[in-house]
GUBA-333599 format. One line per field, with one value per residue: residue number from 1; residue in one letter; chain; x, y, z of N, C-alpha, C, O, CB in turn. Coordinates in steps of 0.05 Angstrom, whole numbers. Atoms other than C-alpha are relative to their C-alpha. Glycine has a CB too. Layout:
nr: c(NUM/...)
rest: c(A/...)
kette: c(A/...)
n_X: c(X/...)
n_Y: c(Y/...)
n_Z: c(Z/...)
ca_X: c(X/...)
ca_Y: c(Y/...)
ca_Z: c(Z/...)
c_X: c(X/...)
c_Y: c(Y/...)
c_Z: c(Z/...)
o_X: c(X/...)
o_Y: c(Y/...)
o_Z: c(Z/...)
cb_X: c(X/...)
cb_Y: c(Y/...)
cb_Z: c(Z/...)
//
This chain:
nr: c(1/2/3/4/5/6/7/8/9/10/11/12/13/14/15/16/17/18/19/20/21/22/23/24/25/26/27/28/29/30/31/32/33/34/35/36/37/38/39/40/41/42/43/44/45/46/47/48/49/50/51/52/53/54/55/56/57/58/59/60/61/62/63/64/65/66/67/68/69/70/71/72/73/74/75/76/77/78/79/80/81/82/83/84/85/86/87/88/89/90/91/92/93/94/95/96/97/98/99/100/101/102/103/104/105/106/107/108/109/110/111/112/113/114/115/116/117/118/119/120/121/122/123/124/125/126/127/128/129/130/131/132/133/134/135/136/137/138/139/140/141/142/143/144/145/146)
rest: c(M/S/L/E/I/L/N/E/D/S/V/R/R/L/W/S/K/T/Y/N/T/Q/G/K/P/D/W/S/H/L/F/P/Y/Y/T/E/D/I/V/F/Q/D/T/I/Q/R/I/E/G/K/E/K/F/M/A/M/C/Q/R/M/A/Q/R/C/A/S/L/N/M/E/L/L/N/V/I/Q/K/D/N/V/I/L/M/E/W/I/M/T/M/S/F/T/K/Y/P/S/T/P/L/Y/G/A/S/R/L/T/L/S/E/D/G/R/I/C/E/Q/R/D/Y/Y/D/L/W/G/D/I/F/N/N/I/P/Y/F/K/G/P/Y/R/R/F/V/A/K/K/F/G)
kette: c(A/A/A/A/A/A/A/A/A/A/A/A/A/A/A/A/A/A/A/A/A/A/A/A/A/A/A/A/A/A/A/A/A/A/A/A/A/A/A/A/A/A/A/A/A/A/A/A/A/A/A/A/A/A/A/A/A/A/A/A/A/A/A/A/A/A/A/A/A/A/A/A/A/A/A/A/A/A/A/A/A/A/A/A/A/A/A/A/A/A/A/A/A/A/A/A/A/A/A/A/A/A/A/A/A/A/A/A/A/A/A/A/A/A/A/A/A/A/A/A/A/A/A/A/A/A/A/A/A/A/A/A/A/A/A/A/A/A/A/A/A/A/A/A/A/A)
n_X: c(-23/-25/-19/-28/-16/-15/-29/-12/9/29/5/-9/19/27/-1/-5/25/17/-3/0/-7/24/2/12/-7/21/-10/19/-12/-17/16/3/-25/0/18/22/-10/-24/-9/-17/-10/-20/-8/22/24/1/26/4/23/-1/18/-12/-24/10/10/-23/-11/18/-4/-26/4/17/-14/-22/6/-12/-16/-16/-20/-21/-12/-29/-10/19/-14/16/-13/21/27/-1/-8/-6/1/-9/15/4/28/3/27/6/24/10/-12/-28/-17/-3/-17/-9/-5/-19/7/-1/22/-5/24/-3/19/12/-4/13/-15/11/-12/15/-10/-16/-11/-13/-19/-8/-2/22/-3/-24/3/19/-12/-20/12/14/-19/-1/2/-22/-23/5/6/-24/-16/13/-5/-28/-6/14/-3/-24)
n_Y: c(-17/13/-19/3/10/-22/3/-27/-16/-6/-18/-27/-10/-4/-21/-25/-10/-8/-28/-15/-28/-14/-1/22/27/19/27/21/22/16/15/29/14/4/20/-10/-2/-16/-13/-24/-14/-20/-11/-10/16/28/4/28/3/-15/-23/-20/-10/-17/-25/-15/-12/-21/-22/-13/-17/-23/-19/-13/-15/17/22/12/19/7/25/-1/27/22/25/23/25/20/-11/-27/-22/-25/-24/-24/-21/-26/-8/-28/-7/-28/-6/-26/-23/6/5/28/14/26/21/19/25/25/18/29/15/29/13/25/22/-5/-21/-26/-11/7/-18/-23/-15/-25/-10/-28/-17/-20/-26/-12/-11/-22/-22/-13/-21/-19/-17/1/27/17/0/12/28/15/0/19/28/6/2/23/25/0)
n_Z: c(5/-6/-11/6/-22/-13/-2/0/23/-1/-23/9/20/-12/-20/14/11/-22/-7/25/-3/-7/-29/-15/9/6/-7/8/16/-18/-20/6/-6/-29/-10/-17/-28/0/-25/6/-24/3/-25/-16/0/10/12/9/18/25/-1/-18/14/21/-13/-8/24/7/-19/5/25/-7/-18/14/24/21/-11/22/-9/18/-8/5/4/-5/1/-9/-8/-6/-1/-12/18/-14/16/-13/13/-11/3/-5/-8/-2/-15/8/-13/-7/24/8/-19/10/-19/11/-13/15/-5/4/8/-3/18/-9/19/26/13/-8/-24/-24/-21/8/-22/9/-19/5/-23/5/-14/9/26/-2/-15/16/16/-17/-14/-29/-10/10/-18/-26/3/6/-25/-19/10/-4/-28/-12/15/17)
ca_X: c(-264/-195/-143/-71/-20/10/85/135/113/38/40/80/31/-33/-12/13/-57/-86/-60/-71/-55/-128/-118/-165/-142/-184/-171/-230/-187/-144/-200/-211/-138/-154/-184/-249/-211/-155/-116/-89/-44/-5/22/-47/-96/-110/-168/-196/-242/-249/-309/-274/-210/-249/-283/-215/-189/-251/-242/-169/-189/-243/-196/-144/-150/-103/-64/-8/41/108/132/207/221/179/210/183/207/161/91/114/118/151/137/177/140/131/59/44/-19/-49/-99/-142/-108/-38/21/32/62/106/105/163/144/138/84/90/37/29/-5/-52/-51/-98/-50/-93/-70/-89/-46/-19/27/47/108/120/137/71/87/159/141/81/119/175/127/99/139/158/144/201/258/227/199/265/302/251/258/334/336/286/300/365)
ca_Y: c(-293/-324/-290/-279/-317/-270/-262/-204/-181/-187/-153/-95/-88/-96/-49/3/7/22/92/146/219/239/226/172/100/44/-24/-60/-100/-124/-149/-215/-232/-233/-292/-283/-292/-243/-218/-147/-114/-50/-4/19/-37/-111/-128/-198/-212/-187/-142/-106/-100/-70/-20/0/14/56/97/111/136/181/213/233/288/245/181/155/97/87/15/11/-63/-126/-193/-263/-324/-384/-360/-292/-228/-166/-97/-35/30/104/124/198/221/290/317/378/424/393/385/320/268/212/147/99/27/-45/-97/-172/-211/-284/-327/-384/-452/-426/-368/-312/-266/-293/-244/-174/-141/-68/-39/37/92/130/183/195/206/250/291/304/350/388/448/446/371/342/363/346/280/257/278/239/176/180/190/135/84/103)
ca_Z: c(-318/-321/-278/-297/-257/-206/-213/-216/-285/-276/-207/-236/-294/-253/-196/-246/-276/-207/-198/-250/-261/-248/-174/-149/-152/-180/-148/-180/-228/-168/-122/-160/-143/-68/-31/8/73/57/118/108/159/161/215/238/225/214/169/157/98/27/40/97/55/-3/44/72/2/-12/52/35/-35/-5/46/-5/-57/-98/-87/-132/-126/-159/-158/-150/-144/-149/-132/-121/-83/-83/-61/-35/-77/-49/-76/-57/-70/-59/-47/-52/-16/-24/25/17/68/71/23/-16/29/1/41/28/39/17/12/21/-17/3/-50/-33/-67/-121/-136/-106/-50/18/59/48/97/84/118/123/172/172/224/202/130/147/199/149/112/172/195/269/275/234/279/347/321/292/356/398/355/356/431/448/394/359)
c_X: c(26/20/28/14/16/30/12/-11/-29/-7/8/-21/-27/0/6/-25/-18/0/3/6/-25/-5/-10/8/-24/11/-18/11/18/-16/-4/25/3/-19/-21/9/27/5/19/9/20/6/-23/-24/5/-29/-2/-26/1/-18/12/25/-9/-10/23/13/-18/3/26/-3/-16/15/21/-11/12/18/14/21/20/12/30/12/-22/16/-17/18/-23/-28/-1/10/4/0/12/-12/3/-29/-2/-30/-3/-26/-8/15/30/16/0/20/9/4/17/-6/4/-24/9/-27/6/-22/-9/6/-12/12/-11/14/-17/10/15/9/15/18/7/2/-20/7/26/-3/-20/13/23/-10/-16/20/-3/-3/24/23/-5/-7/25/19/-11/6/29/7/-12/6/26/25)
c_Y: c(-15/20/-7/-13/23/-7/29/17/8/19/28/12/6/24/27/11/11/30/16/29/17/0/-25/-27/-17/-28/-22/-23/-17/-18/-29/-16/-5/-22/13/5/15/12/23/12/21/12/10/-18/-29/-5/-29/-1/19/25/23/12/20/27/17/15/24/24/15/18/24/21/16/16/-14/-20/-13/-19/-4/-26/1/-27/-20/-26/-23/-23/-19/14/28/20/25/23/23/23/27/8/29/6/30/3/28/24/-3/-5/-30/-13/-27/-19/-21/-27/-24/-16/-28/-13/-30/-12/-27/-21/6/25/28/9/-6/18/22/14/24/10/29/15/23/27/14/13/23/24/14/24/21/17/-2/-28/-17/-2/-13/-30/-17/-1/-20/-29/-8/-4/-26/-27/-3/-7)
c_Z: c(9/9/-10/23/12/2/-2/-22/2/23/-8/-19/13/20/-14/-13/22/5/-25/6/7/30/14/-11/-5/4/-11/-16/18/18/-7/8/30/8/18/28/2/28/-9/26/-8/28/18/2/-9/-9/-10/-17/-23/1/16/-13/-22/11/10/-24/-9/18/-5/-25/6/16/-14/-24/-24/14/-24/12/-22/10/-7/-6/6/-3/11/8/9/-1/13/-21/17/-19/17/-15/14/-6/8/4/1/15/-6/12/5/-25/-6/19/-12/24/-14/14/-18/8/-5/-6/2/-17/12/-21/-28/-14/6/26/25/24/-13/25/-11/23/-8/26/-3/13/-9/-27/0/14/-16/-16/17/15/30/12/-8/19/27/-3/-5/24/20/-8/4/29/12/-13/-16/12)
o_X: c(28/25/35/5/29/38/-3/-18/-36/-24/-7/-27/-39/-18/-3/-27/-39/-21/18/8/-22/-24/5/6/-46/28/-12/2/26/-7/-4/24/23/-41/-18/-2/43/-13/40/-7/36/0/-19/-42/25/-47/16/-47/8/-10/11/30/4/-6/22/20/-7/4/26/7/-11/9/28/-29/0/28/1/30/13/23/38/26/-38/28/-35/39/-37/-35/-22/31/-14/11/3/-13/12/-37/5/-46/15/-46/8/21/43/4/-6/40/-8/17/11/-5/15/-35/24/-46/25/-46/6/19/-2/2/0/26/-40/-3/31/-8/34/10/15/-9/-13/6/26/6/-15/11/29/5/-29/35/-26/1/32/31/9/2/29/31/4/14/35/22/2/6/32/46)
o_Y: c(-23/41/-30/-10/38/-28/48/41/31/36/47/36/27/40/48/36/24/42/9/37/41/12/-38/-32/-12/-37/-45/-46/-39/-40/-45/-40/-17/-23/35/22/9/21/18/15/16/0/14/-12/-35/0/-39/8/43/46/46/36/41/48/42/38/45/47/40/40/46/45/38/7/-14/-16/-23/-15/-9/-27/8/-31/-16/-31/-18/-28/-14/26/37/15/32/22/27/23/28/10/37/2/43/-9/44/43/14/-12/-47/-2/-44/-12/-30/-28/-23/-13/-34/-12/-40/-6/-42/-16/-4/33/48/-7/2/19/18/22/20/11/34/6/44/47/38/36/43/47/37/42/38/6/-6/-32/-34/-24/-32/-46/-37/-22/-35/-45/-30/-22/-39/-48/-24/-8)
o_Z: c(32/-4/-14/46/-3/13/-1/-17/-3/21/-3/-17/7/19/-4/-17/15/10/-43/29/13/40/28/-35/6/-12/-6/-13/9/26/12/10/39/-3/27/42/20/41/-20/45/-26/48/42/18/-23/7/-23/-8/-20/-8/9/-11/-25/0/8/-21/-16/9/-4/-25/-5/13/-5/-38/-45/36/-42/35/-45/32/-29/-26/24/-24/27/-5/28/-21/21/-34/32/-41/40/-39/37/-29/30/-13/13/8/-16/-2/16/-46/11/26/-17/43/-36/38/-40/30/-24/10/-10/-14/23/-41/-48/-35/-4/40/26/45/-31/41/-26/46/-31/47/-13/-1/-13/-31/-15/4/-10/-24/5/32/40/36/8/27/34/14/8/29/33/9/13/36/27/0/-26/-2)
cb_X: c(-2/10/-1/13/19/-11/12/31/6/-16/15/28/-3/-8/21/21/-14/8/24/-27/13/-24/-17/-31/18/-12/3/-23/17/17/-26/-6/24/-6/16/-24/2/-1/14/-16/12/-9/19/-8/-21/10/-6/-2/-26/-7/-27/7/15/-21/-18/21/2/-29/1/22/-13/-24/13/21/11/16/-18/13/-13/22/-13/14/25/-25/27/-19/21/4/-19/18/-22/27/-29/32/-29/21/-19/11/-7/-1/4/-29/-13/2/28/9/-15/26/-27/30/-27/27/-25/13/-8/-2/13/-31/-11/-30/-1/-31/4/4/18/-17/19/-21/26/-20/30/-26/1/23/-10/-26/11/13/-19/-20/-3/-21/-25/10/9/-24/-20/15/2/-30/-8/17/-11/-30/-23/3)
cb_Y: c(27/-16/-1/28/-23/6/-18/-3/-15/-26/-9/-2/-21/-25/-5/-4/-23/-14/5/-2/11/-11/21/3/-14/4/-3/13/12/18/14/-3/16/26/-22/-19/-28/23/-20/20/-21/23/23/26/12/-21/20/-19/3/-17/-8/-12/-24/-13/-8/-18/-20/-10/-11/-21/-17/-10/-15/-20/30/17/-21/21/-26/23/-24/11/-6/1/2/-9/5/-14/-19/1/5/-2/7/2/-7/22/-18/17/-14/13/-4/2/5/-23/10/-2/-5/3/-13/8/1/-16/7/-13/8/-9/-5/3/-26/5/-4/-1/31/-29/-16/18/-18/21/-18/13/11/-11/-4/-20/-22/-8/-10/-20/-12/-15/29/18/-13/10/28/14/-4/13/28/5/-2/23/25/4/-4/25)
cb_Z: c(15/-25/30/-7/-10/28/-24/-3/-26/3/25/-13/-23/15/21/-22/-14/25/19/-15/-25/-15/7/1/20/-29/30/-16/-23/16/4/-29/-10/15/16/-1/13/-21/20/-17/20/-20/-4/-12/-17/22/-23/24/16/-23/11/27/-12/-17/24/14/-23/0/29/-5/-22/15/23/-10/2/-21/16/-17/9/-1/-15/25/18/-20/16/-22/24/27/15/25/-23/15/-10/0/-1/-12/18/-23/27/-28/31/9/26/19/4/-29/26/-17/11/3/9/7/-19/26/-30/30/-27/4/12/4/-29/3/-4/7/20/-20/18/-8/1/-20/3/12/30/0/-20/15/26/-20/-20/20/-9/11/-11/-27/4/13/-23/-24/12/1/-29/-12/15/0/-18/-12)
//
């Protein structure tokens, strides 16, 4: 199987096929674009290795009633591709929660993704949708870090 060269256009096209209106994402067409020693990191975890990365994606899909992503911007400089996105997660007992974030994809010499770093404010975006948490959380963050 010959892979497309990853660039702004192909990333936008490939990632747009991942999330559908039926809810559950399908990443299977993306996994060949990751190296076996992929390093994935976000605000809550660091994962090394393609099998562990694929298992993490599966767990995320299972936890959500639905999961959708809107790509806002995709830009590339040399072997780094940046994606800005809004990911909306729906859970069984809670309202839909939009997470605003970005992903940095670092390409290896063979053009596949060897590192993915996701940036987002997990707790702030979730607490914005929970009554009685939003105000106290934002005041705490402003007082301690603002």
